[in-house]
N, C-alpha and C positions, 0 to 999 in steps of 0.2 A: 577366795584365797586359794592360791595354787599349794598345792600339798608337795613340799620338798622335806630334805633331810632337816634344814635349818628350821623350817617352820614348824616339823614336830619336836624338834629340840627346845623352841622357842615355848611352844605350846606345855611341854612338861615343865619347863622351868617357872611359867607363870602358875600352873595349877598345882605344883606341888610344894613350890617355895615362894611364890608370890613375887618373883624377880622378872622383870621386863628388860629384854635385850634388844637394843637398837637394831635395824638393818644397816649394813655395811654402805656408806655412801659410793656411788659409782663414779668412776674416773671419768672426768670431762674429757681427757686426752692424755696420751700414752708419750710420755718423755722417751725419746732416742738417744741413746749415749752409743759413742762408737768408741774403738781402742781398748786399751786394757786397763781403764780405771776401776778401781776397786772401792774406794769412800765415796758415800754420797750418790751412790748410782742405785736404781730401784733393783729389786731383786730378779724380775723377770729379765733384766738385761746383763747380770753377772752371770761369768761361767761358773756352772754348776756340777757336781759331782753325783752320781747316784749311789747312796749307800743304802744296802737292802732293809735294813731295820728302820730308816727314816724317811727315805725318798731322796729326793734332789736337794742338796745342800751347797751352798756357796762353796767354791773351791778355797779361798781365803781362809772361812771358818774351819773347813775341815784341816787345812794344813796347820792355821794356828793354835787349834786344840789339840791335834795330835802332837806338834812341837812341846806343847805345855805338859802334856801328861808323863812326856819322859822327864820332866822336870818338876812333877807334881808336888814334892817333897819342899818346894823353895818356900820360906818363910815369908808370911803377908802376901801372897801372890794374890792379885786383883787388888790389893790395899795399897801397897806401896807403890807410887807411880812410877814410871819410868824416866829416862833423861829426854826433856825436850827436844833438844838439839838431835840425838839420835834418832827418836821417835819420827822428826820429821822428816830426816833423811830415808828413812825406812819406809815414810806414807811415799815421798816422791819414787823411789824403787819399784815399789810395789805399784803404782800407779802407771809405771813404763812398762811393767810385766817382767822385771828383774825379780830374781830369786834373791831374796835379802833376807830369809827367816833362818838359815842354816847356822849363823854365825852371830845371831841376835841375843839381847839378854832377855831372859824370862820376863822380867818386869815391862821391859819394851814392848815385848809380844803382847802380853796381857794388856797395858795400854791401848793397843791398837785393837785388839778384840772389842774393848769395851768402846772405842771411839766408832769402830765399825758399825756396831750395833745403835749407837745414839746419832750417827749422822745420815741413816738411811732416811729417804725423802718422806717414807711412811713407815711408823711405828710398827714392830713386829707384833705389838698387841695393838690392834687400832684404837681409836681414842673412843669409837662408839661402844666399846665394850668395857671402859675401866671403871664405870659406875656400876654395873652389874657384877662386876669381880669383887669389888669392894663390898656389895650388898650382900653377895654369897659368903664372903671371908666373916662378916660380922654376924651370920647364923649361929645361934646358940648351940644347936644340935652337931656334934662333930661329924656324924655319918652324914646329914644334911649338908654341911659344909662342903664335904669332900666330894658328894654326889654331884651338888650345882656347881662346883668349879671345874669337875670333870665334863661336865655337859655344856659349860661355856667353852671350854678348849676346844671343844668339837667344833664349834661355830667359825673358826679361824679358816681363812684361806688356805689351800693346800700348801703352797708355797712356803707361807709365814708358820704353819703348823711345823712342817719338816725342819723348818729351820730352828723353832724353839724346843722341839723334841732333843734334836742334836745337842743343843747348848745345854738344856737342863740335864741331859744325861751325862755330858761332861763336867758339869759343876757337881753333880752328884757324887762323881768320883772323885773330884778335887775335895770334897768336904768329908768323904771317908778317909781321907789323911790329915784330917786336922790335928791329930796328935802330932804331926810332924810340921805342918804349914801354918798351924793354928788358925784356919779359916773355916770356921762352921758354917752350916748351912745360914743360919743367921746373919753371918757376917758376909757371906756372898750374895744373901739377898739385898742387905744394905747396901752393898756397893753397886749393884746392878738396877737399882730402882730409877735413878737418873736416864739409863739407857733403855729401859724396856716400859716403866710406869710412872714417867715424869710427872710430876702435878701440874696441871694446865694452867694454875693462878695461885694469889695467895691464900685464897679459901683453903684448896686442897693441900696446902703447905702447913697444915695444923699437926700437931705432934699426934693425935688421934688418927687423923686418915693417912699419914705418912706410915704410921705402925701398921695399918691394915693394908697399904701397899707391900710392905716388908713381908708381912705373913703370907699374901698371895703368892710371891716370889717364893719364899721359904718352903712353902707347901708343895709346890711344883717342884723343887730342887730336891726335898725329901721325897719323894714320891713320883719321879718323873715317868713311871710304867703307866700311869693312869692319865696321862697327858693325851688329849687327842683320841682318847679310845672310848667308843660310845658302848655303853652298858647292854647286858642282853634284854632288859625292859624295855629300853628304848628302841633297840633293834627291832623287838616284836611289835612295837606299837608302829615303826615304820613300816613294816610289812604290812599289818593290817591296813593301814591307811594308805599304802600303795596298791594293795588289792581291790581296796574298796573304790578307788578312784580309776583303778583300770576296770573294774566291773562298770562302772557309771560310763566310762568313754565307750564301751562296747555296746551299752544298751542306747547310748545317744548316736553311735554309729548305724546301729542296726534300724533304730527308729528313722533316721535321716534317710537311710537307704528305703524303707518302705514307702516314706512319703515321697521319694523321687520317682519310685516305681509306680504308685498310684497317679501322679502327675502324667508319668509317661502313657499310662493305660488310658486314661480321660483322654489325652491329646490324640491317642491313635484312635480311639471311638468317635471323636468328633470329626476327625477326617474320614473315617468308614462312612460316617452318617451323611457327611456333605458330598461324599464322592457317588454315593448309590441315588438314582433317579427315583424320585417318588410316584411310582406308576403301580395301579391297582388295577385288577382285572373289573371289566364292566359286569355288573351284576343287575338285573331288572329288578329283582325284589330284593330290598336290604336286609328282609328277615332271614333270609336264606344263607347271609354270610355268617360264618362262625370261625372265630380266630383259632388257628391251631394250639397257640399258648394255652389260650382259654380252654379248650377241649382236652387238654392234658391236664390242666388244673383241676378241672371239675369231674374228669373221668368220663367226658361224654365219648371217649374213643371207643369205647365197650357197647355205645348205642349204635343202630345201622344209621346210614346218612339220611337226614333229615329232606334234604331235597329228591333224593332217590324214592324215599317212602311217599312223597305227596306226590311224584310222578305216578306211583302204581294206583294212587287213589282217583275215583271219579272226579269230574269237574263241579263245579257248584252248579251251572245250569241243570246239566243232567241230573243232580242230586234233588234239585227242587223240583224238576219236571216229574219225576217218577212219584214222589211225596205227594204231589199236588193232585195227579190221577188216581193215585190209591186213595186219597181222601174221597176226590168226587164219586168214584165206584161205592165207596162204603155207605156215601149219603142215598145213593140210587137206591142201593139194595134196603135201606131203613125204610125209604117213603114206599117201595113197592110194597113190602112187609106191613105195612100200616093200612096201604089202601086195600088189600087183601081181607084185613081183619074187619075194616067198616062194611066191607061189601058183602061178607058172610053171614047169612041170617041168623038171629038171635034166638 
């Protein structure tokens, strides 16, 4: 398995909380949109504005939320629907690139913000992560619940994460004025469930499952500062795994380099042996041959040259003749001595 930030986060979720988070499905093909259309367009094709705290956020979302912040005390904001006819006209103007927000009603703009999130081709919370979010929300321990939701928010793609961070921060500011607008974090979460965490089937529309979805959004609205933020424990684990994989790669590269050098050396040795002619000096006596490598290994270099030593010694025939002559002389002397003893009177 390749070690990435997402894999380390999934490892922590599984090891600490028993939550399995699915990998996001890869896109088969990118949809290309041209013009100034705002609704029903993928995030990557929308004009975005860089916000230092959040990153790149769609321009319409920034302008709409900024407009509503100036009117955040409006009673029932996001709960009361706007006029259908006015909302339709506003959509057409926005899709043409016209400025239509400055004179609009707060209820109409709030309705457009919800429609913008609901009509994205891909949900801001991908469907692969919905089950894990509900499982994390169902954990009995409050601290574990918060930590698991925080980890799951870190798995989102960067463009989704930036958009949701900005939206939850805005909804948190709206909920802080609940004494004026009567929109608590729970009310706002209930309104945004169809836009951010819509139930995929009738089974997921049960009261218990819907309540879990509301509670997930409520947690992020009340604690927007934890969304998309990786805890120090996970960061340390990531550094450990990344350093381990880096060292493993270094050792692999070093071993590959050493193997390649060995192959090159063996190829050079073979070429050198093949290029040299196998010519040896003619020697009459094979016993006189002494390999210089063998001499160095045994220490024979300290001895005199064997061939030179033998040339200084007499030949075999000369030695045989001198020995035979000495033997004959000794025998003659012995016989003469015995004859003298016999011939002398007793």
